[in-house]
MARDRENNU-677258 format. One record per residue (C-alpha): x, y, z; residue in three letters; residue number from 1. Coordinates in nm, 2 decimals, m for minus. Each point is the difference from the previous one (the first is absolute). Example, Ala and Ser with C-alpha at 12.3 -4.5 7.8 and 13.67 -1.06 7.14 Angstrom:
! MARDRENNU-677258
      u      v      w torfi marvo
   1.23  m0.45   0.78   ALA     1
   0.14   0.34  m0.07   SER     2
//
This chain:
! MARDRENNU-677258
      u      v      w torfi marvo
  16.90   6.63  m0.63   MET     1
   0.06   0.28  m0.25   SER     2
  m0.26   0.28  m0.01   VAL     3
  m0.29  m0.04  m0.24   ASP     4
  m0.26   0.27   0.07   TYR     5
  m0.20  m0.10  m0.30   SER     6
  m0.26   0.23  m0.15   THR     7
  m0.29  m0.09  m0.23   LYS     8
   0.20   0.15  m0.29   LYS     9
   0.37   0.05   0.03   LYS    10
   0.08   0.35  m0.12   SER    11
   0.28   0.02  m0.26   VAL    12
   0.02   0.32  m0.20   LEU    13
  m0.03   0.00  m0.38   LYS    14
   0.19   0.25  m0.20   ALA    15
  m0.32   0.15  m0.14   LYS    16
  m0.12   0.09   0.35   GLN    17
   0.30   0.22   0.04   LEU    18
  m0.05   0.21  m0.31   MET    19
  m0.26   0.26   0.12   PRO    20
   0.21   0.08   0.30   GLY    21
   0.32   0.02  m0.20   ILE    22
  m0.17   0.24  m0.25   LEU    23
  m0.12   0.22   0.29   ARG    24
   0.36   0.01   0.14   MET    25
   0.14   0.09  m0.35   VAL    26
  m0.24   0.29  m0.01   GLY    27
   0.16   0.13   0.32   ARG    28
   0.35  m0.06  m0.14   ALA    29
   0.16   0.34   0.07   PRO    30
  m0.11   0.01   0.36   ARG    31
   0.09  m0.36   0.05   LEU    32
   0.35   0.07  m0.13   ARG    33
   0.04   0.28   0.25   ARG    34
  m0.13  m0.21   0.29   ALA    35
   0.22  m0.30  m0.09   ILE    36
   0.31   0.23  m0.05   LYS    37
  m0.06   0.14   0.36   GLU    38
  m0.03  m0.35   0.14   LEU    39
   0.31  m0.13  m0.17   LEU    40
   0.22   0.30   0.06   SER    41
  m0.05   0.04   0.38   SER    42
   0.23  m0.16   0.26   ASN    43
  m0.01  m0.03   0.37   MET    44
   0.25   0.28   0.05   ALA    45
  m0.22   0.26  m0.17   ASP    46
  m0.13   0.28   0.22   HIS    47
  m0.36  m0.06  m0.08   ILE    48
  m0.25  m0.07   0.28   SER    49
  m0.35   0.03   0.11   ILE    50
   0.09   0.35   0.14   GLY    51
   0.16   0.12  m0.33   SER    52
  m0.30  m0.12  m0.20   VAL    53
  m0.24   0.19   0.22   ILE    54
   0.21   0.31  m0.02   GLU    55
   0.01  m0.03  m0.38   GLU    56
  m0.38  m0.03  m0.02   ASN    57
  m0.03   0.31   0.21   ALA    58
   0.21   0.19  m0.25   ARG    59
  m0.17  m0.14  m0.31   LYS    60
  m0.36  m0.02   0.12   TYR    61
  m0.02   0.24   0.29   PRO    62
  m0.38   0.08  m0.02   ASP    63
  m0.11  m0.35  m0.12   ARG    64
  m0.16  m0.22   0.27   PRO    65
   0.23  m0.26   0.16   ALA    66
  m0.23  m0.14   0.28   VAL    67
  m0.38   0.00   0.03   LEU    68
  m0.15  m0.11   0.33   TYR    69
  m0.36   0.05   0.10   LYS    70
  m0.05   0.37  m0.08   ASP    71
   0.37   0.09   0.02   GLU    72
   0.22   0.08  m0.30   ARG    73
   0.38   0.02   0.03   LEU    74
   0.19   0.13  m0.31   THR    75
   0.34  m0.14  m0.08   HIS    76
   0.15   0.32   0.14   ASP    77
  m0.20  m0.01   0.32   GLN    78
   0.07  m0.37   0.05   PHE    79
   0.38   0.06  m0.04   ASN    80
   0.00   0.30   0.23   ARG    81
  m0.19  m0.20   0.27   ALA    82
   0.27  m0.27  m0.02   ALA    83
   0.28   0.25   0.01   ASN    84
  m0.13   0.15   0.33   ARG    85
  m0.01  m0.34   0.16   LEU    86
   0.35  m0.08  m0.14   ALA    87
   0.15   0.32   0.14   HIS    88
  m0.16  m0.05   0.34   PHE    89
   0.14  m0.35   0.04   PHE    90
   0.34   0.10  m0.13   LEU    91
   0.00   0.26   0.27   GLY    92
  m0.09  m0.27   0.26   ARG    93
   0.30  m0.21  m0.11   GLY    94
  m0.15  m0.25  m0.23   VAL    95
   0.25  m0.10  m0.26   LYS    96
   0.06  m0.24  m0.29   LYS    97
  m0.05  m0.36   0.10   GLY    98
  m0.21   0.07   0.31   ASP    99
  m0.33  m0.18   0.04   VAL   100
  m0.33   0.19   0.06   VAL   101
  m0.30  m0.20   0.11   VAL   102
  m0.31   0.12  m0.19   VAL   103
  m0.34  m0.10   0.12   MET   104
  m0.25   0.17  m0.23   LEU   105
  m0.29  m0.12  m0.20   ASP   106
  m0.07   0.09  m0.37   ASN   107
  m0.01   0.38   0.00   ARG   108
   0.23   0.27  m0.14   PRO   109
   0.21   0.01   0.31   GLU   110
   0.15  m0.34  m0.06   ILE   111
   0.11   0.10  m0.35   LEU   112
   0.15   0.33   0.13   ILE   113
   0.18  m0.19   0.28   THR   114
   0.15  m0.26  m0.24   VAL   115
   0.13   0.27  m0.23   VAL   116
   0.14   0.21   0.28   ALA   117
   0.20  m0.29   0.14   MET   118
   0.11  m0.10  m0.35   ALA   119
   0.14   0.35  m0.06   LYS   120
   0.21  m0.04   0.32   ILE   121
   0.10  m0.35  m0.08   GLY   122
  m0.18  m0.14   0.30   ALA   123
  m0.21  m0.32  m0.02   ILE   124
  m0.38   0.02   0.07   ALA   125
  m0.10  m0.32   0.17   SER   126
  m0.36  m0.03  m0.12   LEU   127
  m0.21  m0.18   0.26   ILE   128
  m0.30  m0.20  m0.11   ASN   129
  m0.29   0.18   0.17   VAL   130
  m0.19  m0.33   0.03   ASN   131
   0.26  m0.14   0.25   GLN   132
  m0.05   0.00   0.37   GLN   133
   0.15  m0.15   0.32   GLY   134
   0.32  m0.21  m0.03   LYS   135
   0.00   0.01  m0.38   VAL   136
  m0.01   0.38   0.01   LEU   137
   0.27   0.02   0.27   GLU   138
   0.22  m0.24  m0.21   HIS   139
  m0.04   0.21  m0.32   SER   140
   0.08   0.33   0.18   ILE   141
   0.31  m0.16   0.16   SER   142
   0.14  m0.12  m0.34   GLN   143
   0.11   0.35  m0.11   GLY   144
   0.20   0.08   0.32   GLU   145
  m0.11   0.36  m0.05   GLY   146
  m0.04   0.26   0.27   ASN   147
  m0.23   0.23  m0.18   VAL   148
  m0.37  m0.09  m0.01   PHE   149
  m0.27   0.17  m0.21   ILE   150
  m0.34  m0.11   0.13   VAL   151
  m0.33   0.09  m0.16   GLY   152
  m0.30   0.06   0.22   GLU   153
  m0.16  m0.31  m0.16   GLU   154
   0.29  m0.21   0.14   MET   155
   0.01   0.15   0.34   LEU   156
  m0.19  m0.28   0.18   GLU   157
   0.20  m0.30  m0.14   PRO   158
   0.33   0.19   0.05   PHE   159
  m0.09   0.08   0.36   GLU   160
  m0.06  m0.37   0.06   GLU   161
   0.35  m0.09  m0.09   VAL   162
   0.18   0.32   0.09   LYS   163
   0.11  m0.12   0.35   ALA   164
   0.16  m0.31  m0.16   ASP   165
   0.22   0.20  m0.24   LEU   166
   0.22   0.13   0.28   ASN   167
   0.01   0.35  m0.13   LEU   168
   0.28   0.22   0.14   GLY   169
   0.06   0.37   0.05   ALA   170
   0.14   0.04  m0.35   ASP   171
  m0.30  m0.15  m0.18   ASP   172
  m0.22   0.24  m0.18   GLN   173
  m0.37  m0.08  m0.02   VAL   174
  m0.21   0.23  m0.23   TYR   175
  m0.38   0.02  m0.03   PHE   176
  m0.18   0.08  m0.33   VAL   177
  m0.37   0.08   0.04   PRO   178
  m0.24  m0.18  m0.24   ASP   179
  m0.22   0.27  m0.15   GLY   180
  m0.07   0.14   0.34   SER   181
   0.14   0.27   0.23   LYS   182
   0.08  m0.25   0.28   ALA   183
   0.29   0.11   0.21   PRO   184
   0.31  m0.22   0.03   ALA   185
  m0.04  m0.23   0.30   PRO   186
   0.23   0.01   0.29   ASP   187
   0.34  m0.14  m0.10   GLY   188
  m0.05   0.08  m0.37   TYR   189
   0.14   0.30  m0.20   LEU   190
  m0.24   0.18  m0.23   ASP   191
   0.16  m0.05  m0.34   LEU   192
  m0.23   0.24  m0.19   ILE   193
   0.07   0.29   0.24   ALA   194
   0.37  m0.08   0.00   LYS   195
   0.04   0.04  m0.38   ILE   196
  m0.23   0.31  m0.04   ALA   197
   0.28   0.25  m0.05   ASN   198
   0.27  m0.23  m0.15   VAL   199
   0.16   0.07  m0.34   SER   200
  m0.18  m0.15  m0.30   ASP   201
   0.30   0.02  m0.24   LYS   202
   0.16  m0.32  m0.14   ASN   203
   0.25  m0.13   0.25   PRO   204
   0.36  m0.05  m0.13   PRO   205
   0.00  m0.36   0.11   THR   206
  m0.22  m0.12  m0.29   THR   207
   0.29   0.04  m0.24   ALA   208
   0.20  m0.25   0.21   GLU   209
  m0.24  m0.29  m0.03   ILE   210
   0.06  m0.27  m0.26   THR   211
  m0.22  m0.28  m0.14   MET   212
   0.20  m0.25   0.22   ALA   213
  m0.12   0.17   0.32   ASP   214
  m0.30  m0.14   0.19   PRO   215
  m0.29   0.22   0.08   PHE   216
  m0.26  m0.23   0.16   ALA   217
  m0.07  m0.32   0.18   TYR   218
  m0.31  m0.19  m0.11   VAL   219
  m0.11  m0.29   0.22   PHE   220
  m0.08  m0.34  m0.15   THR   221
  m0.11  m0.32   0.17   SER   222
   0.26  m0.23  m0.13   GLY   223
   0.02  m0.38   0.01   THR   224
   0.08  m0.01   0.37   THR   225
  m0.05   0.20   0.31   GLY   226
  m0.12   0.35   0.05   LEU   227
   0.00   0.27  m0.26   PRO   228
   0.33   0.09  m0.16   LYS   229
   0.11   0.34  m0.12   ALA   230
   0.07   0.00  m0.37   SER   231
   0.25   0.27  m0.10   VAL   232
  m0.13   0.22  m0.28   ILE   233
   0.27   0.19  m0.20   LEU   234
  m0.05   0.32  m0.19   ASN   235
   0.09  m0.22  m0.30   PHE   236
  m0.33  m0.19   0.04   ARG   237
  m0.21   0.32   0.01   TRP   238
   0.18   0.16  m0.29   VAL   239
  m0.01  m0.32  m0.20   GLY   240
  m0.38  m0.04   0.07   SER   241
  m0.05   0.36  m0.11   SER   242
   0.16  m0.06  m0.33   ARG   243
  m0.13  m0.35  m0.06   TRP   244
  m0.36   0.05   0.10   PHE   245
  m0.06   0.37  m0.05   GLY   246
   0.19   0.04  m0.33   LYS   247
   0.05  m0.34  m0.17   LEU   248
  m0.32  m0.18   0.10   ALA   249
  m0.28   0.24   0.08   MET   250
   0.13   0.31  m0.18   ASP   251
  m0.15   0.24   0.25   LEU   252
   0.00   0.37  m0.06   THR   253
  m0.05   0.32   0.22   PRO   254
  m0.37  m0.02  m0.10   ASP   255
  m0.05  m0.35   0.16   ASP   256
  m0.12  m0.07   0.35   VAL   257
   0.09  m0.34   0.16   LEU   258
  m0.25  m0.11   0.27   TYR   259
   0.17  m0.17   0.29   VAL   260
  m0.22  m0.18   0.25   PRO   261
   0.29  m0.23   0.11   LEU   262
   0.23   0.07   0.30   PRO   263
   0.34   0.17  m0.05   PHE   264
   0.16  m0.22   0.26   PHE   265
  m0.01  m0.27  m0.27   HIS   266
   0.20   0.00  m0.33   THR   267
  m0.31   0.02  m0.22   ASN   268
  m0.08   0.34   0.14   GLY   269
   0.35   0.12   0.07   LEU   270
   0.18  m0.11  m0.32   LEU   271
  m0.25  m0.09  m0.27   VAL   272
  m0.26   0.27   0.06   SER   273
   0.22   0.28   0.12   TRP   274
   0.28  m0.07  m0.24   GLY   275
  m0.23  m0.02  m0.30   ALA   276
  m0.18   0.32   0.09   ALA   277
   0.33   0.19   0.06   ALA   278
   0.16  m0.10  m0.33   ALA   279
  m0.16   0.28  m0.20   ASN   280
  m0.16   0.21   0.26   GLY   281
  m0.34  m0.17   0.03   SER   282
  m0.22   0.04   0.31   ALA   283
  m0.09  m0.27   0.25   MET   284
  m0.35   0.00   0.15   ALA   285
   0.05  m0.17   0.34   VAL   286
  m0.27  m0.19   0.18   ARG   287
   0.03  m0.07   0.37   ARG   288
  m0.17  m0.34  m0.01   LYS   289
  m0.13  m0.20  m0.29   LEU   290
  m0.38   0.04  m0.04   SER   291
  m0.15  m0.22  m0.28   ALA   292
  m0.33   0.19   0.03   ARG   293
   0.16   0.34  m0.05   LYS   294
   0.28  m0.11  m0.24   PHE   295
  m0.14   0.11  m0.33   TRP   296
  m0.15   0.32   0.16   GLU   297
   0.36   0.09   0.11   ASP   298
   0.14  m0.06  m0.35   THR   299
  m0.26   0.24  m0.14   ARG   300
   0.06   0.26   0.28   LYS   301
   0.38   0.00  m0.07   PHE   302
  m0.03  m0.06  m0.37   ASN   303
   0.23  m0.30   0.04   ALA   304
   0.12  m0.14  m0.33   THR   305
   0.18  m0.29   0.17   ALA   306
   0.01  m0.20   0.33   PHE   307
   0.21  m0.25   0.18   ILE   308
  m0.15  m0.33   0.10   TYR   309
   0.06  m0.33   0.17   ILE   310
  m0.22  m0.30  m0.08   GLY   311
  m0.22   0.05   0.30   GLU   312
  m0.09   0.35  m0.11   VAL   313
  m0.12  m0.12  m0.34   CYS   314
  m0.20  m0.28   0.17   ARG   315
  m0.16   0.24   0.24   TYR   316
  m0.10   0.23  m0.29   LEU   317
  m0.15  m0.30  m0.19   MET   318
  m0.20  m0.11   0.30   ASN   319
  m0.18   0.34   0.02   GLN   320
  m0.35   0.00  m0.15   PRO   321
   0.02   0.10  m0.37   PRO   322
  m0.09   0.37  m0.07   ARG   323
  m0.11   0.17  m0.31   ASP   324
   0.30   0.23   0.01   ASN   325
   0.27  m0.27   0.06   ASP   326
   0.16   0.09  m0.34   ARG   327
  m0.04   0.38   0.06   ASP   328
   0.34   0.06   0.16   ASN   329
   0.32   0.18  m0.12   PRO   330
   0.23  m0.30   0.06   VAL   331
   0.20  m0.13  m0.30   LYS   332
   0.30  m0.17   0.15   LYS   333
   0.05  m0.22   0.31   ILE   334
   0.32  m0.14   0.15   VAL   335
   0.03  m0.26   0.27   GLY   336
   0.02  m0.37   0.08   ASN   337
  m0.23  m0.29   0.07   GLY   338
  m0.28   0.06  m0.25   LEU   339
  m0.12  m0.36  m0.03   ARG   340
  m0.09  m0.17  m0.34   PRO   341
  m0.35  m0.08   0.11   ASP   342
  m0.10   0.37   0.01   ILE   343
   0.26   0.16  m0.23   TRP   344
  m0.20   0.06  m0.32   LYS   345
  m0.32   0.06   0.18   GLU   346
   0.16   0.27   0.22   PHE   347
   0.14   0.18  m0.30   LYS   348
  m0.34  m0.02  m0.18   LYS   349
  m0.22   0.10   0.29   ARG   350
   0.20   0.31   0.09   PHE   351
   0.12   0.08  m0.36   ASP   352
   0.38  m0.02   0.08   ILE   353
   0.20  m0.05  m0.31   PRO   354
   0.35  m0.04   0.15   TYR   355
   0.11  m0.23   0.28   VAL   356
   0.36   0.01   0.10   TYR   357
   0.02  m0.31   0.22   GLU   358
   0.33  m0.03   0.19   ILE   359
   0.19  m0.25   0.21   TYR   360
   0.27   0.08   0.24   GLY   361
   0.13  m0.03   0.35   ALA   362
   0.06   0.27   0.26   ALA   363
   0.35  m0.12   0.06   GLU   364
   0.13  m0.04  m0.36   GLY   365
   0.05   0.22  m0.30   ALA   366
  m0.15  m0.25  m0.24   MET   367
  m0.35   0.09  m0.14   VAL   368
  m0.21  m0.15  m0.27   PHE   369
  m0.24   0.25  m0.18   THR   370
  m0.28  m0.06  m0.26   ASN   371
   0.14   0.26  m0.23   LEU   372
  m0.20  m0.13  m0.31   LEU   373
  m0.33   0.01   0.18   ASN   374
  m0.07  m0.37  m0.05   LEU   375
  m0.26  m0.19   0.21   ASP   376
   0.09  m0.24   0.28   TYR   377
   0.38   0.08   0.02   THR   378
   0.24   0.19   0.22   VAL   379
   0.20   0.07  m0.31   GLY   380
   0.37   0.01  m0.04   VAL   381
   0.29   0.09   0.22   CYS   382
   0.28   0.24  m0.09   GLY   383
   0.26  m0.15   0.23   THR   384
   0.15  m0.36   0.00   PRO   385
  m0.24  m0.26   0.14   ASN   386
  m0.08  m0.37  m0.02   ALA   387
  m0.29  m0.23   0.07   ILE   388
   0.15  m0.32   0.13   VAL   389
  m0.15  m0.35   0.07   LYS   390
  m0.12  m0.04   0.36   TYR   391
  m0.10  m0.30   0.21   ASP   392
  m0.29   0.13   0.22   VAL   393
  m0.01  m0.31   0.23   ASP   394
   0.37   0.01   0.07   GLU   395
   0.00   0.38   0.00   ASP   396
   0.31   0.04  m0.21   ARG   397
   0.11   0.07  m0.36   PRO   398
   0.06  m0.30  m0.22   ILE   399
   0.37  m0.01  m0.11   THR   400
   0.18  m0.19  m0.28   ASP   401
   0.29  m0.25   0.04   GLU   402
   0.24   0.29   0.05   ASN   403
  m0.20   0.16   0.27   GLY   404
  m0.12   0.29  m0.20   PHE   405
  m0.37   0.11  m0.03   MET   406
  m0.20  m0.06  m0.31   GLN   407
  m0.23   0.25  m0.18   LYS   408
  m0.36  m0.10  m0.08   VAL   409
  m0.13  m0.01  m0.35   GLY   410
  m0.30   0.19  m0.15   PRO   411
  m0.32  m0.08   0.18   GLY   412
   0.18  m0.13   0.31   GLU   413
   0.00   0.14   0.35   VAL   414
   0.30   0.06   0.22   GLY   415
   0.17   0.21   0.26   LEU   416
   0.09   0.35  m0.13   VAL   417
   0.35   0.13   0.08   LEU   418
   0.16   0.34  m0.07   GLY   419
   0.37   0.02  m0.07   GLU   420
   0.20   0.23   0.23   ILE   421
   0.21   0.24  m0.20   THR   422
   0.13   0.36   0.04   PRO   423
  m0.30   0.11  m0.22   ARG   424
  m0.25  m0.21   0.19   SER   425
   0.13   0.00   0.36   PRO   426
  m0.16  m0.18   0.29   PHE   427
   0.00   0.24   0.30   ALA   428
  m0.17  m0.26   0.22   GLY   429
  m0.10   0.07   0.36   TYR   430
   0.15   0.17   0.30   THR   431
   0.06  m0.35   0.13   ASP   432
   0.30  m0.13  m0.18   LYS   433
  m0.07  m0.37   0.08   GLU   434
  m0.35   0.04  m0.14   ALA   435
   0.15   0.15  m0.32   THR   436
   0.24  m0.29  m0.05   GLU   437
  m0.29  m0.25   0.03   LYS   438
  m0.16   0.16  m0.30   LYS   439
   0.30  m0.05  m0.23   ILE   440
   0.07  m0.31  m0.21   PHE   441
   0.37  m0.03  m0.11   LYS   442
   0.15  m0.21  m0.28   ASN   443
  m0.34  m0.03  m0.17   VAL   444
   0.10  m0.05  m0.36   PHE   445
   0.37   0.04   0.03   GLN   446
   0.26   0.03   0.27   ASP   447
   0.01   0.35   0.16   GLY   448
  m0.34   0.13  m0.11   ASP   449
  m0.26   0.13   0.26   SER   450
  m0.38   0.01  m0.04   TRP   451
  m0.28   0.14   0.22   PHE   452
  m0.26  m0.26   0.10   ASN   453
  m0.34   0.16  m0.03   THR   454
  m0.19  m0.29   0.15   GLY   455
  m0.26   0.02  m0.27   ASP   456
  m0.11  m0.22  m0.28   LEU   457
  m0.05   0.13  m0.35   LEU   458
  m0.10  m0.17  m0.33   ARG   459
   0.22   0.06  m0.30   ASN   460
  m0.24   0.08  m0.28   ILE   461
   0.26   0.07  m0.27   GLY   462
   0.15   0.30  m0.17   PHE   463
   0.15   0.11   0.34   GLY   464
  m0.35   0.03   0.15   HIS   465
  m0.12  m0.16   0.32   ALA   466
  m0.31  m0.05   0.21   GLN   467
  m0.02   0.01   0.38   PHE   468
  m0.11  m0.33   0.15   VAL   469
   0.06  m0.02   0.38   ASP   470
   0.21   0.07   0.30   ARG   471
   0.23  m0.27   0.15   LEU   472
   0.10  m0.09   0.35   GLY   473
  m0.11   0.17   0.32   ASP   474
  m0.14   0.32  m0.14   THR   475
  m0.34   0.07  m0.16   PHE   476
  m0.17   0.32  m0.11   ARG   477
  m0.33   0.12   0.14   TRP   478
  m0.17   0.34  m0.01   LYS   479
   0.30   0.13  m0.19   GLY   480
   0.24  m0.09   0.28   GLU   481
   0.27  m0.27   0.02   ASN   482
  m0.09  m0.22   0.29   VAL   483
   0.28  m0.19   0.18   SER   484
  m0.12  m0.34   0.12   THR   485
   0.28  m0.02   0.25   THR   486
  m0.10   0.32   0.15   GLU   487
  m0.36  m0.13   0.06   ILE   488
   0.13  m0.34   0.13   GLU   489
   0.22   0.17   0.26   GLU   490
  m0.31   0.17   0.14   VAL   491
  m0.23  m0.30  m0.02   VAL   492
   0.26  m0.22   0.17   ASN   493
   0.00   0.22   0.31   THR   494
  m0.37  m0.04   0.06   ILE   495
  m0.08  m0.22   0.30   ALA   496
  m0.12  m0.35  m0.10   GLY   497
   0.16   0.00  m0.34   ILE   498
   0.31  m0.23  m0.04   SER   499
   0.06   0.06  m0.37   GLY   500
  m0.12   0.18  m0.31   SER   501
   0.06   0.05  m0.37   THR   502
  m0.13   0.28  m0.21   VAL   503
  m0.07   0.02  m0.38   TYR   504
  m0.20   0.18  m0.25   GLY   505
  m0.32  m0.13  m0.17   VAL   506
  m0.21   0.13  m0.28   GLU   507
  m0.35   0.13   0.05   ILE   508
  m0.19   0.01  m0.33   PRO   509
  m0.07   0.36  m0.12   GLY   510
   0.30   0.14   0.20   THR   511
   0.36   0.07  m0.09   ASP   512
   0.30  m0.13   0.18   GLY   513
  m0.01  m0.25   0.28   ARG   514
  m0.20   0.01   0.32   ALA   515
   0.18  m0.11   0.31   GLY   516
  m0.07  m0.34   0.15   MET   517
   0.15  m0.15   0.31   VAL   518
   0.01  m0.36   0.10   SER   519
   0.06  m0.06   0.37   ILE   520
   0.07  m0.29   0.23   VAL   521
  m0.11   0.04   0.36   THR   522
   0.17  m0.11   0.32   ASP   523
  m0.28  m0.25   0.06   THR   524
  m0.03  m0.11  m0.36   LEU   525
  m0.37   0.09   0.03   GLN   526
  m0.21   0.28  m0.16   ASP   527
  m0.02   0.19   0.32   ASP   528
   0.14   0.35  m0.08   ILE   529
  m0.22   0.30   0.08   ASP   530
  m0.06   0.13  m0.35   LYS   531
  m0.12   0.34   0.12   ALA   532
   0.32   0.05   0.21   ALA   533
   0.21  m0.12  m0.29   LEU   534
  m0.15   0.26  m0.23   ALA   535
   0.05   0.28   0.26   ARG   536
   0.36  m0.09   0.05   GLU   537
   0.08  m0.01  m0.37   LEU   538
  m0.18   0.32  m0.08   LYS   539
   0.16   0.19   0.29   SER   540
   0.35  m0.12  m0.10   THR   541
   0.01  m0.02  m0.38   LEU   542
  m0.06   0.25  m0.27   PRO   543
  m0.36  m0.04  m0.13   SER   544
   0.12  m0.15  m0.34   TYR   545
   0.20  m0.27   0.18   ALA   546
  m0.27  m0.14   0.22   VAL   547
  m0.09  m0.35  m0.12   PRO   548
  m0.35  m0.03  m0.14   ILE   549
  m0.01  m0.38   0.03   PHE   550
   0.10  m0.23   0.28   VAL   551
   0.05  m0.38  m0.02   ARG   552
   0.05  m0.21   0.32   VAL   553
   0.22  m0.31  m0.05   LYS   554
   0.13  m0.27   0.23   THR   555
   0.34   0.00  m0.17   GLU   556
   0.19   0.13  m0.30   PHE   557
   0.16  m0.20  m0.29   ASP   558
   0.37   0.09  m0.02   THR   559
   0.29  m0.05  m0.24   THR   560
   0.31  m0.19   0.10   HIS   561
   0.15   0.33   0.11   THR   562
  m0.30   0.06   0.23   HIS   563
  m0.15   0.27  m0.21   LYS   564
  m0.38   0.01   0.00   ILE   565
  m0.14  m0.11  m0.34   LYS   566
  m0.22   0.29  m0.12   LYS   567
  m0.07  m0.12  m0.36   THR   568
  m0.29  m0.22   0.09   ASP   569
  m0.14   0.24   0.26   LEU   570
  m0.01   0.27  m0.27   LYS   571
  m0.17  m0.23  m0.25   LYS   572
  m0.27  m0.10   0.25   GLU   573
  m0.05   0.36   0.11   GLY   574
  m0.31   0.06   0.20   PHE   575
  m0.24  m0.24  m0.19   ASP   576
  m0.19  m0.21   0.26   PRO   577
  m0.05  m0.25  m0.28   GLY   578
   0.37  m0.07   0.00   LEU   579
   0.10   0.07   0.35   VAL   580
  m0.11  m0.23   0.28   ARG   581
   0.15   0.23   0.27   ASP   582
  m0.20   0.27   0.18   PRO   583
  m0.01   0.32  m0.21   LEU   584
  m0.08   0.36   0.10   TYR   585
  m0.03   0.33  m0.17   VAL   586
   0.00   0.36   0.11   ASN   587
  m0.26   0.16  m0.22   LEU   588
   0.00   0.37  m0.09   PRO   589
  m0.13   0.22   0.28   GLY   590
   0.01  m0.28   0.26   GLU   591
   0.22  m0.02   0.31   ASP   592
   0.06  m0.37   0.03   GLU   593
   0.06  m0.31  m0.20   TYR   594
  m0.32  m0.20  m0.07   LYS   595
  m0.03  m0.36  m0.13   GLU   596
   0.05  m0.03  m0.37   LEU   597
  m0.25  m0.26  m0.12   ASN   598
  m0.12  m0.08  m0.35   ALA   599
  m0.26   0.28   0.01   GLU   600
   0.25   0.26   0.11   VAL   601
   0.25  m0.13  m0.25   TYR   602
  m0.25   0.05  m0.28   LYS   603
  m0.08   0.35   0.11   ASP   604
   0.38   0.09   0.01   VAL   605
   0.08  m0.15  m0.34   THR   606
  m0.31   0.15  m0.18   THR   607
   0.08   0.35   0.11   GLY   608
  m0.26   0.06   0.27   LYS   609
   0.28   0.15   0.22   TYR   610
   0.24   0.27  m0.12   ARG   611
   0.34  m0.07   0.15   PHE   612
//
């Protein structure tokens, strides 16, 4: 069955809707011409990198703020010099271009300084998700095959839990970075702050050797199968984001401050936020952890004229009790992904935000859609070759014509979005070559072409514009994280008494993304699993965002002729006890175990009594 994903009103743009945005763009014509010229004239061999941009900002805006954090203020000059000290130190310790350095730091200036320092050397910062623990954390650390570890005080405990399993040798270097304290380095760790105290702060010569084709970071994504994969992030991506978002879309200046409450170990923080701010020497105001209650207070404190969001952030802000000063904030522009249609206009009105630059992209690919014209309910247009193709959800495959080629959808229709792989829009993929190959479709529209499979459904709304619809396959998004169903199933299937499981995402009204739900079959084919023990096992093994909220106990699974479990009906039935005759359970916020999900609890969940 081909995908439908109907809406009450299918969105297809009319020409008159485009005019206000086009006129605004025309008013910025000189700056747009310069930005577009930069984008079109660059190539992968150019010696432009995150390090060279930071050095240029230090020359052009030495005394302007670069990073604001709590009550700290780092100018562009100070920020660059701090990165230089770290770069010179690690050069002296033998770190070279292509080496991998494992970085375990939360959102604070030190993670930015570390990334720049490694980028100037040409080393790759493997940015570990600080929410990970146990086997997942061990797996992610091992992906980089690095022998240098930079561990923040905030990550000391989870790192210690897996340290013995990493088989560290005599050549491995493990550095400790205190977290706003004067805590000494524990036994077995080197004090990084003390080590760099007297190191040169001049620009290292290695920066000039780095090109846009060189990788500078690994970002971990839960893909369609298995444990997290390390996506390779090239300097090209960061520099391109800088020009696209900072100059072409948002038109930021040295007087702007971009508020960043999202983690830098994900691409929204690393590429979109940082790239946009660095484009013309703007400042970033960094928040350690998102606080919906203090969000607007922070924007006033830092005089933030812009911020980065994901859909969940906007939803959390809307769920806060209205205040008289909601509109009294300095924010004029926001950029991000996942602002849902049901709150789009209300969000803009309540907080007096005139410009929304909604985007769509994937950590692995260079393709990105951007709402350049500030239209409502759209991810905008894409500057690189892309296609939205017809897709059969039940069969989990694209629909092809009589020649075996894929077919593009028409206006108003939904399909799978692909990005063409070309020298100007490369697909760096993952450190795992096999995983990289699985994300590539070949001979899509003609023999010899190659396209990146995003795994996402978009609606073609005309004039090159699109709307995000849903994720496909075995990955869903929750709490701003990509959740791998296979990763969860592997954990559930090891629990005593469970003979099989399948995991999928379900919608909870008033939330964004999909909440995790697991259907299980027990060894006895009875509902006899200890629900408290099940919750303890999952919470101690999985990242918090990956722990299933709902559990369904079945006696058997319906399967396809190839023995794949059919998830379509399970997703449709969700956790509604009016549709599901099997036992249902829910882990409510603040509770330690799964409790029975009856009609009364279902009503409380779906009417917003609980905040998930």
